[in-house]
C-alpha beads as a LAMMPS data file, in Angstrom:
LAMMPS data file: protein, C-alpha beads

323 atoms
322 bonds

1 atom types
1 bond types

-500.0 500.0 xlo xhi
-500.0 500.0 ylo yhi
-500.0 500.0 zlo zhi

Masses

1 110.0

Atoms # bond

1 1 1 423.344 -361.152 -378.211
2 1 1 426.853 -362.440 -378.666
3 1 1 428.544 -364.533 -376.007
4 1 1 431.105 -361.829 -375.019
5 1 1 428.344 -359.274 -374.468
6 1 1 426.388 -361.698 -372.305
7 1 1 429.391 -362.320 -370.125
8 1 1 430.003 -358.590 -369.675
9 1 1 426.338 -357.916 -368.776
10 1 1 426.348 -360.712 -366.232
11 1 1 429.520 -359.350 -364.616
12 1 1 428.006 -355.861 -364.363
13 1 1 424.876 -357.315 -362.765
14 1 1 426.947 -359.195 -360.160
15 1 1 428.892 -356.051 -359.327
16 1 1 425.687 -354.075 -358.823
17 1 1 424.283 -356.698 -356.483
18 1 1 427.463 -356.810 -354.458
19 1 1 427.445 -353.003 -353.928
20 1 1 424.014 -352.996 -352.193
21 1 1 424.186 -354.759 -348.800
22 1 1 421.091 -356.553 -347.823
23 1 1 419.397 -356.005 -344.425
24 1 1 418.278 -359.149 -342.647
25 1 1 414.567 -359.534 -342.375
26 1 1 413.207 -358.734 -338.923
27 1 1 412.224 -361.702 -336.792
28 1 1 408.894 -361.273 -335.068
29 1 1 408.277 -363.360 -331.925
30 1 1 404.723 -363.376 -330.746
31 1 1 405.760 -364.030 -327.132
32 1 1 408.065 -361.012 -326.698
33 1 1 406.908 -357.997 -324.697
34 1 1 408.155 -354.422 -324.640
35 1 1 410.673 -353.783 -321.869
36 1 1 409.137 -352.721 -318.604
37 1 1 410.675 -349.588 -317.101
38 1 1 410.651 -349.731 -313.277
39 1 1 410.438 -346.252 -311.736
40 1 1 413.093 -345.390 -309.174
41 1 1 411.857 -345.847 -305.590
42 1 1 410.713 -342.655 -303.994
43 1 1 412.472 -341.948 -300.710
44 1 1 409.913 -340.713 -298.244
45 1 1 410.986 -337.671 -296.312
46 1 1 411.646 -338.641 -292.724
47 1 1 409.450 -336.894 -290.221
48 1 1 411.590 -335.200 -287.584
49 1 1 410.915 -336.280 -284.016
50 1 1 408.930 -333.700 -282.099
51 1 1 411.001 -331.540 -279.810
52 1 1 410.095 -331.470 -276.136
53 1 1 409.033 -328.068 -274.822
54 1 1 411.140 -326.590 -272.064
55 1 1 410.562 -328.425 -268.792
56 1 1 408.932 -331.474 -270.390
57 1 1 409.732 -334.900 -271.864
58 1 1 408.359 -336.646 -274.978
59 1 1 407.451 -340.288 -274.293
60 1 1 409.315 -342.773 -276.527
61 1 1 408.597 -346.406 -277.341
62 1 1 409.521 -348.633 -274.397
63 1 1 409.391 -345.831 -271.805
64 1 1 407.744 -346.274 -268.412
65 1 1 406.893 -343.602 -265.886
66 1 1 409.309 -345.235 -263.428
67 1 1 412.169 -345.010 -265.925
68 1 1 411.405 -341.400 -266.850
69 1 1 411.310 -340.430 -263.179
70 1 1 414.615 -342.204 -262.431
71 1 1 416.405 -340.640 -265.410
72 1 1 415.288 -337.167 -264.326
73 1 1 415.850 -337.567 -260.583
74 1 1 412.137 -337.352 -259.751
75 1 1 409.593 -339.218 -257.637
76 1 1 407.300 -341.113 -260.011
77 1 1 404.186 -340.370 -257.952
78 1 1 404.890 -336.643 -258.119
79 1 1 405.463 -336.966 -261.867
80 1 1 402.089 -338.700 -262.222
81 1 1 400.356 -336.019 -260.144
82 1 1 401.909 -333.164 -262.159
83 1 1 400.521 -334.739 -265.361
84 1 1 397.098 -335.789 -263.949
85 1 1 397.790 -339.497 -264.491
86 1 1 395.436 -341.668 -262.468
87 1 1 397.280 -344.758 -263.746
88 1 1 401.104 -344.660 -263.832
89 1 1 401.003 -347.031 -266.828
90 1 1 398.724 -344.760 -268.841
91 1 1 401.338 -342.994 -270.969
92 1 1 401.499 -342.978 -274.772
93 1 1 404.275 -342.618 -277.310
94 1 1 404.608 -338.970 -278.326
95 1 1 402.930 -337.678 -275.177
96 1 1 404.569 -334.641 -273.554
97 1 1 405.063 -334.988 -269.800
98 1 1 405.877 -331.973 -267.653
99 1 1 408.897 -332.439 -265.393
100 1 1 408.114 -329.624 -262.970
101 1 1 405.321 -328.932 -260.534
102 1 1 402.377 -326.823 -261.750
103 1 1 403.009 -323.146 -261.149
104 1 1 406.728 -323.395 -261.902
105 1 1 407.768 -320.673 -264.393
106 1 1 408.098 -321.923 -267.975
107 1 1 411.575 -323.027 -268.908
108 1 1 412.677 -323.695 -265.328
109 1 1 413.764 -327.331 -265.055
110 1 1 416.544 -329.162 -263.260
111 1 1 418.705 -330.881 -265.897
112 1 1 421.452 -333.433 -265.363
113 1 1 424.914 -331.903 -265.140
114 1 1 427.559 -332.549 -267.774
115 1 1 429.845 -333.986 -265.089
116 1 1 429.802 -334.811 -261.389
117 1 1 431.725 -331.741 -260.289
118 1 1 430.421 -330.020 -257.143
119 1 1 427.823 -327.329 -257.608
120 1 1 429.434 -323.924 -257.840
121 1 1 428.670 -321.554 -254.986
122 1 1 428.130 -317.919 -256.033
123 1 1 430.846 -315.583 -254.859
124 1 1 430.086 -313.155 -252.082
125 1 1 429.495 -309.559 -253.192
126 1 1 432.473 -307.271 -252.840
127 1 1 431.902 -304.830 -249.970
128 1 1 431.731 -301.166 -250.935
129 1 1 434.607 -299.263 -249.256
130 1 1 433.638 -296.433 -246.943
131 1 1 434.768 -292.883 -247.750
132 1 1 438.264 -292.153 -246.503
133 1 1 437.166 -288.912 -244.869
134 1 1 434.508 -289.250 -242.239
135 1 1 432.650 -286.329 -240.786
136 1 1 433.053 -286.451 -237.021
137 1 1 430.681 -284.721 -234.712
138 1 1 431.832 -283.817 -231.191
139 1 1 429.494 -283.395 -228.242
140 1 1 429.391 -280.385 -226.081
141 1 1 431.349 -280.402 -222.856
142 1 1 429.388 -282.108 -220.117
143 1 1 430.458 -282.564 -216.532
144 1 1 429.806 -286.033 -215.203
145 1 1 430.774 -287.661 -211.907
146 1 1 433.803 -289.885 -212.299
147 1 1 433.286 -293.585 -212.886
148 1 1 434.814 -296.162 -215.256
149 1 1 431.572 -296.264 -217.247
150 1 1 431.503 -292.481 -217.602
151 1 1 435.130 -292.436 -218.703
152 1 1 434.478 -295.016 -221.441
153 1 1 431.353 -293.127 -222.550
154 1 1 433.211 -289.818 -222.759
155 1 1 436.033 -291.433 -224.739
156 1 1 433.557 -292.905 -227.225
157 1 1 431.806 -289.559 -227.665
158 1 1 435.122 -287.763 -228.087
159 1 1 436.074 -290.049 -230.981
160 1 1 432.839 -289.322 -232.825
161 1 1 430.124 -291.646 -234.171
162 1 1 432.113 -292.761 -237.231
163 1 1 434.956 -294.412 -235.308
164 1 1 434.753 -297.443 -233.047
165 1 1 436.514 -296.721 -229.806
166 1 1 439.134 -299.111 -228.525
167 1 1 438.284 -301.009 -225.353
168 1 1 439.549 -299.113 -222.331
169 1 1 441.107 -300.832 -219.351
170 1 1 438.903 -300.937 -216.333
171 1 1 440.248 -298.607 -213.644
172 1 1 439.226 -299.465 -210.143
173 1 1 439.281 -296.309 -207.952
174 1 1 441.195 -296.470 -204.725
175 1 1 439.102 -297.514 -201.803
176 1 1 438.174 -294.687 -199.445
177 1 1 438.604 -295.640 -195.773
178 1 1 435.275 -296.496 -194.215
179 1 1 433.461 -296.860 -197.559
180 1 1 432.018 -300.097 -198.987
181 1 1 433.286 -300.800 -202.518
182 1 1 430.577 -301.170 -205.144
183 1 1 431.000 -304.441 -207.058
184 1 1 431.346 -304.106 -210.819
185 1 1 428.564 -305.672 -212.885
186 1 1 429.448 -309.150 -214.130
187 1 1 429.145 -309.338 -217.930
188 1 1 426.610 -311.882 -219.139
189 1 1 427.985 -314.760 -221.223
190 1 1 427.149 -314.605 -224.916
191 1 1 424.090 -316.648 -225.744
192 1 1 424.649 -319.611 -228.051
193 1 1 422.632 -319.554 -231.251
194 1 1 419.808 -322.035 -231.371
195 1 1 420.875 -325.211 -233.138
196 1 1 419.263 -325.989 -236.461
197 1 1 416.849 -328.917 -236.519
198 1 1 418.388 -332.217 -237.514
199 1 1 418.082 -333.022 -241.204
200 1 1 416.566 -336.343 -242.193
201 1 1 419.104 -336.723 -245.002
202 1 1 422.796 -337.453 -244.830
203 1 1 425.519 -335.492 -246.581
204 1 1 427.380 -337.236 -249.385
205 1 1 430.562 -337.448 -247.326
206 1 1 428.765 -339.674 -244.772
207 1 1 427.583 -342.336 -247.235
208 1 1 428.629 -345.974 -246.740
209 1 1 428.799 -349.082 -248.909
210 1 1 425.349 -350.715 -249.235
211 1 1 426.674 -354.247 -248.655
212 1 1 429.851 -356.242 -248.126
213 1 1 431.555 -357.875 -251.082
214 1 1 433.796 -357.323 -254.068
215 1 1 432.857 -355.200 -257.043
216 1 1 432.309 -357.584 -259.947
217 1 1 431.497 -354.918 -262.534
218 1 1 432.726 -351.329 -262.496
219 1 1 430.879 -348.159 -263.480
220 1 1 430.479 -347.231 -267.145
221 1 1 427.994 -345.433 -269.361
222 1 1 426.420 -348.825 -270.105
223 1 1 426.235 -350.215 -266.559
224 1 1 425.242 -346.856 -264.969
225 1 1 426.403 -348.244 -261.614
226 1 1 428.423 -351.034 -260.016
227 1 1 427.700 -354.710 -259.279
228 1 1 428.673 -356.169 -255.897
229 1 1 428.748 -359.960 -255.551
230 1 1 427.430 -361.847 -252.533
231 1 1 425.031 -364.521 -251.303
232 1 1 421.268 -364.930 -251.330
233 1 1 419.745 -363.178 -248.312
234 1 1 422.817 -361.028 -247.631
235 1 1 421.707 -357.748 -245.977
236 1 1 421.449 -354.596 -248.087
237 1 1 421.547 -351.317 -246.138
238 1 1 420.786 -347.701 -247.018
239 1 1 423.952 -345.952 -248.164
240 1 1 422.642 -342.705 -246.678
241 1 1 419.594 -341.356 -244.889
242 1 1 416.591 -340.358 -246.955
243 1 1 413.088 -341.253 -248.094
244 1 1 412.080 -344.378 -250.031
245 1 1 410.460 -343.139 -253.245
246 1 1 410.210 -346.511 -254.995
247 1 1 409.986 -350.137 -253.875
248 1 1 408.875 -352.687 -256.434
249 1 1 409.670 -354.540 -259.653
250 1 1 408.290 -352.186 -262.296
251 1 1 411.594 -351.309 -264.014
252 1 1 412.585 -353.929 -266.555
253 1 1 416.103 -355.246 -266.026
254 1 1 416.308 -354.217 -262.350
255 1 1 414.207 -356.890 -260.646
256 1 1 413.049 -356.080 -257.121
257 1 1 414.384 -352.589 -256.614
258 1 1 414.498 -349.765 -254.042
259 1 1 415.176 -346.084 -254.773
260 1 1 416.010 -343.658 -251.956
261 1 1 415.854 -339.896 -252.408
262 1 1 418.459 -338.217 -250.200
263 1 1 417.787 -334.602 -251.218
264 1 1 416.851 -332.631 -254.325
265 1 1 420.191 -333.583 -255.870
266 1 1 420.903 -337.259 -255.163
267 1 1 419.139 -340.625 -255.517
268 1 1 420.499 -344.112 -254.833
269 1 1 419.140 -347.310 -256.392
270 1 1 419.430 -350.918 -255.127
271 1 1 418.467 -353.620 -257.667
272 1 1 418.097 -357.444 -258.066
273 1 1 417.025 -358.009 -254.442
274 1 1 415.323 -361.200 -253.283
275 1 1 413.311 -359.423 -250.581
276 1 1 412.319 -355.808 -249.901
277 1 1 412.207 -354.782 -246.238
278 1 1 410.962 -351.183 -246.588
279 1 1 408.094 -349.670 -248.546
280 1 1 407.465 -346.424 -250.400
281 1 1 407.218 -343.399 -248.130
282 1 1 409.423 -344.842 -245.378
283 1 1 412.175 -342.608 -243.979
284 1 1 415.346 -344.632 -243.470
285 1 1 418.630 -343.934 -241.725
286 1 1 422.114 -344.576 -243.018
287 1 1 423.048 -348.230 -242.390
288 1 1 419.434 -349.363 -241.888
289 1 1 418.592 -352.699 -243.531
290 1 1 416.292 -352.152 -246.497
291 1 1 416.502 -355.392 -248.508
292 1 1 418.164 -358.782 -248.961
293 1 1 420.462 -359.645 -251.862
294 1 1 419.107 -361.829 -254.645
295 1 1 419.080 -362.526 -258.364
296 1 1 415.693 -361.172 -259.452
297 1 1 415.803 -360.329 -263.182
298 1 1 419.495 -361.322 -263.223
299 1 1 421.567 -364.386 -264.100
300 1 1 423.610 -364.219 -260.876
301 1 1 423.314 -363.208 -257.234
302 1 1 424.444 -359.591 -256.865
303 1 1 423.501 -356.067 -255.887
304 1 1 423.379 -353.503 -258.665
305 1 1 423.977 -350.129 -256.989
306 1 1 423.560 -346.728 -258.622
307 1 1 424.055 -343.137 -257.482
308 1 1 422.288 -340.520 -259.581
309 1 1 422.872 -336.780 -259.402
310 1 1 419.973 -334.822 -260.907
311 1 1 419.058 -338.110 -262.639
312 1 1 422.494 -338.547 -264.253
313 1 1 424.405 -341.711 -263.206
314 1 1 427.736 -341.022 -261.480
315 1 1 430.500 -343.402 -260.381
316 1 1 429.677 -344.739 -256.885
317 1 1 433.393 -345.391 -256.271
318 1 1 433.833 -341.619 -255.913
319 1 1 431.338 -341.497 -253.056
320 1 1 431.709 -344.747 -251.089
321 1 1 434.537 -347.093 -250.098
322 1 1 434.479 -350.238 -252.233
323 1 1 436.550 -353.431 -252.072

Bonds

1 1 1 2
2 1 2 3
3 1 3 4
4 1 4 5
5 1 5 6
6 1 6 7
7 1 7 8
8 1 8 9
9 1 9 10
10 1 10 11
11 1 11 12
12 1 12 13
13 1 13 14
14 1 14 15
15 1 15 16
16 1 16 17
17 1 17 18
18 1 18 19
19 1 19 20
20 1 20 21
21 1 21 22
22 1 22 23
23 1 23 24
24 1 24 25
25 1 25 26
26 1 26 27
27 1 27 28
28 1 28 29
29 1 29 30
30 1 30 31
31 1 31 32
32 1 32 33
33 1 33 34
34 1 34 35
35 1 35 36
36 1 36 37
37 1 37 38
38 1 38 39
39 1 39 40
40 1 40 41
41 1 41 42
42 1 42 43
43 1 43 44
44 1 44 45
45 1 45 46
46 1 46 47
47 1 47 48
48 1 48 49
49 1 49 50
50 1 50 51
51 1 51 52
52 1 52 53
53 1 53 54
54 1 54 55
55 1 55 56
56 1 56 57
57 1 57 58
58 1 58 59
59 1 59 60
60 1 60 61
61 1 61 62
62 1 62 63
63 1 63 64
64 1 64 65
65 1 65 66
66 1 66 67
67 1 67 68
68 1 68 69
69 1 69 70
70 1 70 71
71 1 71 72
72 1 72 73
73 1 73 74
74 1 74 75
75 1 75 76
76 1 76 77
77 1 77 78
78 1 78 79
79 1 79 80
80 1 80 81
81 1 81 82
82 1 82 83
83 1 83 84
84 1 84 85
85 1 85 86
86 1 86 87
87 1 87 88
88 1 88 89
89 1 89 90
90 1 90 91
91 1 91 92
92 1 92 93
93 1 93 94
94 1 94 95
95 1 95 96
96 1 96 97
97 1 97 98
98 1 98 99
99 1 99 100
100 1 100 101
101 1 101 102
102 1 102 103
103 1 103 104
104 1 104 105
105 1 105 106
106 1 106 107
107 1 107 108
108 1 108 109
109 1 109 110
110 1 110 111
111 1 111 112
112 1 112 113
113 1 113 114
114 1 114 115
115 1 115 116
116 1 116 117
117 1 117 118
118 1 118 119
119 1 119 120
120 1 120 121
121 1 121 122
122 1 122 123
123 1 123 124
124 1 124 125
125 1 125 126
126 1 126 127
127 1 127 128
128 1 128 129
129 1 129 130
130 1 130 131
131 1 131 132
132 1 132 133
133 1 133 134
134 1 134 135
135 1 135 136
136 1 136 137
137 1 137 138
138 1 138 139
139 1 139 140
140 1 140 141
141 1 141 142
142 1 142 143
143 1 143 144
144 1 144 145
145 1 145 146
146 1 146 147
147 1 147 148
148 1 148 149
149 1 149 150
150 1 150 151
151 1 151 152
152 1 152 153
153 1 153 154
154 1 154 155
155 1 155 156
156 1 156 157
157 1 157 158
158 1 158 159
159 1 159 160
160 1 160 161
161 1 161 162
162 1 162 163
163 1 163 164
164 1 164 165
165 1 165 166
166 1 166 167
167 1 167 168
168 1 168 169
169 1 169 170
170 1 170 171
171 1 171 172
172 1 172 173
173 1 173 174
174 1 174 175
175 1 175 176
176 1 176 177
177 1 177 178
178 1 178 179
179 1 179 180
180 1 180 181
181 1 181 182
182 1 182 183
183 1 183 184
184 1 184 185
185 1 185 186
186 1 186 187
187 1 187 188
188 1 188 189
189 1 189 190
190 1 190 191
191 1 191 192
192 1 192 193
193 1 193 194
194 1 194 195
195 1 195 196
196 1 196 197
197 1 197 198
198 1 198 199
199 1 199 200
200 1 200 201
201 1 201 202
202 1 202 203
203 1 203 204
204 1 204 205
205 1 205 206
206 1 206 207
207 1 207 208
208 1 208 209
209 1 209 210
210 1 210 211
211 1 211 212
212 1 212 213
213 1 213 214
214 1 214 215
215 1 215 216
216 1 216 217
217 1 217 218
218 1 218 219
219 1 219 220
220 1 220 221
221 1 221 222
222 1 222 223
223 1 223 224
224 1 224 225
225 1 225 226
226 1 226 227
227 1 227 228
228 1 228 229
229 1 229 230
230 1 230 231
231 1 231 232
232 1 232 233
233 1 233 234
234 1 234 235
235 1 235 236
236 1 236 237
237 1 237 238
238 1 238 239
239 1 239 240
240 1 240 241
241 1 241 242
242 1 242 243
243 1 243 244
244 1 244 245
245 1 245 246
246 1 246 247
247 1 247 248
248 1 248 249
249 1 249 250
250 1 250 251
251 1 251 252
252 1 252 253
253 1 253 254
254 1 254 255
255 1 255 256
256 1 256 257
257 1 257 258
258 1 258 259
259 1 259 260
260 1 260 261
261 1 261 262
262 1 262 263
263 1 263 264
264 1 264 265
265 1 265 266
266 1 266 267
267 1 267 268
268 1 268 269
269 1 269 270
270 1 270 271
271 1 271 272
272 1 272 273
273 1 273 274
274 1 274 275
275 1 275 276
276 1 276 277
277 1 277 278
278 1 278 279
279 1 279 280
280 1 280 281
281 1 281 282
282 1 282 283
283 1 283 284
284 1 284 285
285 1 285 286
286 1 286 287
287 1 287 288
288 1 288 289
289 1 289 290
290 1 290 291
291 1 291 292
292 1 292 293
293 1 293 294
294 1 294 295
295 1 295 296
296 1 296 297
297 1 297 298
298 1 298 299
299 1 299 300
300 1 300 301
301 1 301 302
302 1 302 303
303 1 303 304
304 1 304 305
305 1 305 306
306 1 306 307
307 1 307 308
308 1 308 309
309 1 309 310
310 1 310 311
311 1 311 312
312 1 312 313
313 1 313 314
314 1 314 315
315 1 315 316
316 1 316 317
317 1 317 318
318 1 318 319
319 1 319 320
320 1 320 321
321 1 321 322
322 1 322 323
């Protein structure tokens, strides 16, 4: 082959090689592993909390029978009896406790009000008007001897049974010479109705401050009451008359505490005492000493005072005079 032909063949060969791109050889690493695909985490469906049947309460973590009774305006011993609890501490999370006495119709339960407005009194029924035309019956003519009583009786009969006769003036007949006047009967005074027996409780308007001192913390949804500052041993008195339904230290955060039930609507609570003077079941009068101020389960000496209406905390400043 001539030199020119060799050069042309070599050029064609180079062009052919340049037109076919080469793929790099794969590199195999013995230590590599296929990528691991992590499955997306499965979100477990949350189990809805069980709903409490009407007139009952579902026990939650941290609950005590004392707390449940206080929040529902009940006496904890009655609550234990209604649920056949021999031990007041024997309650379990998820347990349904009835809030009414056995025999109460289902669904009937006293619930806290949405506000502290007075309970509405049902309006009196509207009286049905009597017919405008009344049928009057007249008696037959009867001759009676004259006397003021006979005159009034005849006038009443003449007006008929459907009309109330007006009171007639008493006419005293002229005295006949030689006759002895007959004295008119003296009307008996109206009997006073028997007075109702005295109630052991005191109305809200008669409540007093439980101790002397300045309010150091006002009412809020967090405090549920007010704090009144003072000194160790300072007397604490009942704000109103009622029955002691709790005296002890079983409610966490309240220390030595007393709860007084005034009626089916109101409770008062006195917390952080150093000494309890009364015991459960005692009936106390307004102003009677029930405890001494202290700092039990508290970082300072004070009285924590609460008023609860149907178990719902209300502002004590609306019921008592505070400094």
